[in-house]
Backbone bond lengths (Angstrom), bond angles and torsions (degrees), N, CA, C in turn:
res aa  C-N    CA-C-N  psi(-1)  N-CA   C-N-CA  omega(-1)  CA-C   N-CA-C  phi
1 X - - - 1.505 - - 1.439 110.35 -
2 X 1.243 120.35 127.33 1.414 128.83 179.54 1.519 118.54 -53.50
3 X 1.424 115.70 -46.26 1.495 123.60 -171.61 1.564 107.76 -101.72
4 X 1.208 119.41 9.34 1.511 119.77 -172.78 1.514 107.34 -88.14
5 X 1.275 115.30 121.10 1.524 117.56 -179.57 1.526 116.54 -63.11
6 X 1.341 114.07 -29.99 1.414 120.20 -174.72 1.568 104.63 -76.74
7 X 1.300 116.77 -38.11 1.553 118.27 174.93 1.485 109.26 -64.83
8 X 1.219 120.69 -32.86 1.381 125.51 177.13 1.579 111.34 -63.71
9 X 1.347 114.54 -43.83 1.400 122.73 -179.79 1.598 109.87 -65.48
10 X 1.372 109.49 -43.53 1.506 116.48 174.00 1.536 114.50 -57.40
11 X 1.311 115.07 -36.56 1.487 120.99 -175.85 1.504 109.60 -90.14
12 X 1.441 116.73 5.73 1.516 118.95 -177.34 1.491 115.31 60.78
13 X 1.359 116.34 27.40 1.432 118.23 175.41 1.587 108.47 -86.72
14 X 1.338 116.89 -25.41 1.372 121.40 178.09 1.537 110.27 -121.93
15 X 1.278 127.20 137.44 1.447 123.04 -174.08 1.493 110.48 -78.62
16 X 1.275 119.53 152.30 1.505 128.71 175.65 1.523 105.81 -148.13
17 X 1.242 113.84 161.86 1.509 120.70 175.92 1.584 104.12 -94.83
18 X 1.272 111.61 87.23 1.471 117.39 -177.22 1.637 109.77 -76.83
19 X 1.303 110.47 131.02 1.474 115.35 178.01 1.457 116.93 -112.77
20 X 1.409 116.55 -8.15 1.455 126.01 175.68 1.468 109.68 -160.45
21 X 1.352 116.74 144.46 1.403 122.65 172.84 1.494 112.92 -154.62
22 X 1.390 118.11 130.09 1.335 118.93 167.39 1.633 109.59 -133.39
23 X 1.313 114.85 -161.14 1.512 115.42 -171.64 1.558 111.20 -66.69
24 X 1.357 118.01 -22.58 1.434 119.10 -167.44 1.652 110.47 -121.58
25 X 1.366 114.22 -15.31 1.448 115.17 -166.78 1.539 104.94 -138.48
26 X 1.364 112.45 143.10 1.511 119.46 173.29 1.515 104.64 -130.10
27 X 1.349 112.69 136.92 1.508 119.06 179.41 1.540 106.04 -127.34
28 X 1.377 112.33 137.35 1.446 116.29 -179.31 1.503 109.33 -152.07
29 X 1.352 115.62 161.36 1.475 119.37 -175.72 1.517 112.39 -73.62
30 X 1.409 113.67 135.34 1.409 119.45 175.50 1.600 107.90 -63.54
31 X 1.352 113.82 141.87 1.553 110.25 -176.10 1.576 108.71 -89.07
32 X 1.293 119.03 -11.09 1.419 124.48 174.44 1.596 111.93 -124.41
33 X 1.393 114.06 70.64 1.482 118.92 -165.62 1.504 105.60 -67.55
34 X 1.460 113.79 144.87 1.401 122.79 175.45 1.460 110.92 -107.71
35 X 1.373 116.76 6.79 1.442 123.20 179.50 1.534 105.57 -160.78
36 X 1.353 114.07 161.69 1.476 116.87 -178.36 1.433 115.82 -54.58
37 X 1.401 117.56 -36.59 1.433 122.99 170.56 1.510 104.98 -113.04
38 X 1.344 115.19 122.08 1.515 120.03 178.32 1.518 106.57 -149.64
39 X 1.381 109.99 105.45 1.429 117.16 -177.43 1.642 109.36 -121.10
40 X 1.248 113.75 152.96 1.423 124.48 176.54 1.559 110.97 -105.57
41 X 1.221 117.06 126.25 1.479 123.30 -177.25 1.528 104.18 -116.27
42 X 1.251 118.00 118.30 1.512 121.84 -179.14 1.491 111.05 -130.40
43 X 1.331 114.77 137.49 1.491 117.06 171.04 1.445 105.79 -70.28
44 X 1.316 115.98 151.75 1.412 124.34 178.81 1.541 112.40 -80.14
45 X 1.262 119.38 -15.33 1.423 125.06 172.91 1.497 105.62 -83.85
46 X 1.395 113.14 128.28 1.511 115.65 176.65 1.499 114.66 -73.47
47 X 1.320 116.46 113.10 1.482 123.03 178.33 1.524 102.71 -127.15
48 X 1.356 122.96 112.76 1.390 121.26 -177.23 1.467 119.17 -59.68
49 X 1.375 120.23 -51.13 1.479 126.62 -179.69 1.442 109.66 -138.22
50 X 1.289 116.74 174.69 1.443 123.95 172.60 1.593 112.48 -63.58
51 X 1.217 116.29 -24.69 1.518 126.21 -179.94 1.540 105.21 -72.92
52 X 1.344 119.84 -18.61 1.423 118.62 179.05 1.500 116.44 -98.51
53 X 1.382 115.50 4.23 1.409 120.28 179.59 1.483 112.58 -67.97
54 X 1.250 119.64 149.77 1.410 131.80 178.05 1.508 110.41 -121.13
55 X 1.236 121.52 151.10 1.499 125.91 179.54 1.589 109.26 -50.15
56 X 1.295 120.07 -34.51 1.447 120.97 -178.36 1.490 110.01 -71.03
57 X 1.309 120.93 -10.10 1.463 122.64 -179.01 1.518 111.72 -90.41
58 X 1.301 117.13 -2.32 1.534 118.93 -177.93 1.493 111.66 -57.01
59 X 1.241 113.44 -46.32 1.526 116.94 -176.93 1.588 112.73 -65.81
60 X 1.354 115.56 -33.64 1.417 121.67 174.48 1.566 111.82 -59.81
61 X 1.386 113.35 -46.07 1.520 114.86 176.81 1.536 112.37 -64.53
62 X 1.267 115.99 -36.48 1.416 122.78 171.88 1.517 111.79 -54.54
63 X 1.284 115.94 -49.19 1.494 125.83 178.83 1.535 110.66 -54.67
64 X 1.352 117.26 -41.81 1.405 119.71 179.26 1.430 112.91 -67.86
65 X 1.382 118.65 -43.32 1.464 121.14 178.34 1.454 112.41 -66.20
66 X 1.355 120.20 -33.40 1.464 118.76 175.80 1.413 112.29 -69.57
67 X 1.337 122.14 -32.50 1.472 124.95 175.08 1.488 111.15 -66.08
68 X 1.326 114.63 -38.46 1.523 120.43 176.10 1.502 107.44 -58.18
69 X 1.254 119.18 -49.28 1.517 121.84 -177.56 1.519 110.35 -65.12
70 X 1.360 118.44 -36.85 1.495 121.82 177.36 1.434 111.08 -64.49
71 X 1.307 112.33 -43.91 1.584 115.26 -179.08 1.504 111.39 -69.14
72 X 1.416 117.50 -38.53 1.383 118.55 174.64 1.577 115.57 -56.51
73 X 1.301 112.56 -37.86 1.486 115.31 175.79 1.488 111.64 -71.32
74 X 1.311 117.10 -47.35 1.531 121.61 179.71 1.512 112.83 -57.28
75 X 1.370 115.19 -41.36 1.457 117.07 -178.56 1.491 117.17 -89.16
76 X 1.292 114.63 8.25 1.468 121.71 175.46 1.593 113.61 66.35
77 X 1.264 114.70 43.11 1.462 120.75 -175.10 1.595 111.73 -97.33
78 X 1.368 111.08 36.76 1.411 117.94 -175.85 1.623 112.77 -58.27
79 X 1.298 114.08 -28.50 1.564 118.70 177.39 1.555 108.00 -66.50
80 X 1.303 121.22 -18.11 1.425 124.85 179.01 1.421 114.79 124.63
81 X 1.367 116.33 165.47 1.480 125.64 175.94 1.580 104.75 -152.67
82 X 1.325 110.47 164.63 1.414 121.60 178.63 1.587 105.76 -111.72
83 X 1.252 113.97 137.00 1.507 122.76 175.50 1.588 107.53 -118.67
84 X 1.281 116.59 111.46 1.494 117.27 -172.02 1.509 106.04 -126.14
85 X 1.330 112.65 142.30 1.556 120.83 171.83 1.479 104.27 -135.27
86 X 1.423 117.90 134.48 1.424 124.54 179.03 1.606 105.10 -105.26
87 X 1.335 109.92 155.65 1.516 111.56 -179.96 1.502 106.29 -135.35
88 X 1.310 116.83 120.07 1.437 128.02 175.95 1.545 111.39 68.75
89 X 1.309 120.05 177.24 1.441 128.68 -171.69 1.527 106.90 -57.57
90 X 1.309 118.65 -62.34 1.465 119.82 -176.14 1.510 115.49 -58.86
91 X 1.316 116.65 -21.96 1.430 121.81 178.07 1.535 110.50 -84.68
92 X 1.305 120.24 -8.53 1.483 125.22 -178.09 1.497 117.61 95.24
93 X 1.378 119.76 9.13 1.415 124.64 179.71 1.469 107.16 -75.01
94 X 1.375 115.64 118.92 1.468 121.13 175.62 1.558 115.17 -96.94
95 X 1.421 114.11 -33.04 1.435 115.65 178.42 1.573 105.87 -111.09
96 X 1.329 112.87 127.38 1.457 119.32 -175.60 1.563 111.35 -78.97
97 X 1.284 115.43 61.17 1.445 122.10 171.90 1.531 103.54 -149.27
98 X 1.368 116.30 121.93 1.468 116.05 -176.80 1.484 114.29 -50.40
99 X 1.367 116.74 131.50 1.434 119.09 -179.90 1.487 106.89 -153.60
100 X 1.351 116.54 161.55 1.427 127.72 178.05 1.429 111.87 -121.25
101 X 1.333 118.02 142.98 1.404 123.99 171.65 1.537 109.04 -103.63
102 X 1.312 114.65 122.79 1.442 122.86 175.82 1.476 106.46 -99.05
103 X 1.311 121.77 114.63 1.485 127.77 -174.94 1.520 109.01 -125.12
104 X 1.365 113.84 138.54 1.528 119.04 179.41 1.541 107.77 -170.83
105 X 1.322 114.16 176.13 1.489 116.53 175.95 1.457 112.00 107.25
106 X 1.429 119.68 -7.02 1.365 126.63 -179.06 1.577 107.84 -156.33
107 X 1.315 121.51 159.38 1.371 118.56 172.27 1.465 117.05 -60.76
108 X 1.269 128.37 126.08 1.410 129.56 178.82 1.536 112.74 -98.95
109 X 1.266 118.39 120.70 1.482 116.66 -175.58 1.486 110.87 -93.09
110 X 1.327 112.10 169.08 1.442 121.34 -178.15 1.547 109.28 -128.14
111 X 1.230 123.27 138.91 1.371 127.94 -1.37 1.540 109.62 -78.51
112 X 1.379 114.07 155.16 1.471 118.53 -174.99 1.517 116.74 -74.63
113 X 1.324 119.78 -20.42 1.495 116.90 177.98 1.457 110.57 165.86
């Protein structure tokens, strides 16, 4: 997507502090963290919202969750972390490219907001 900030980060047109990358997923630090650990996990394929998912994307979403688990282990987050994804405006989605927030490093209360 031409105007998508996350696609521009994937294409290295905009800098980001990347902490993990493989063929399907990119992970970078949130520039306005809401927790001591706050990472954004994005599939490299541009999918605007969950409503745009196709059956063929199921493996891609699994890849994102496996990366979250791998990072949780690597970063020593055994006490726990939260993996959040918002959908559309009322759900709090600001960038129209499916993404997940991995947050940890302090107790995270429920409900979130």
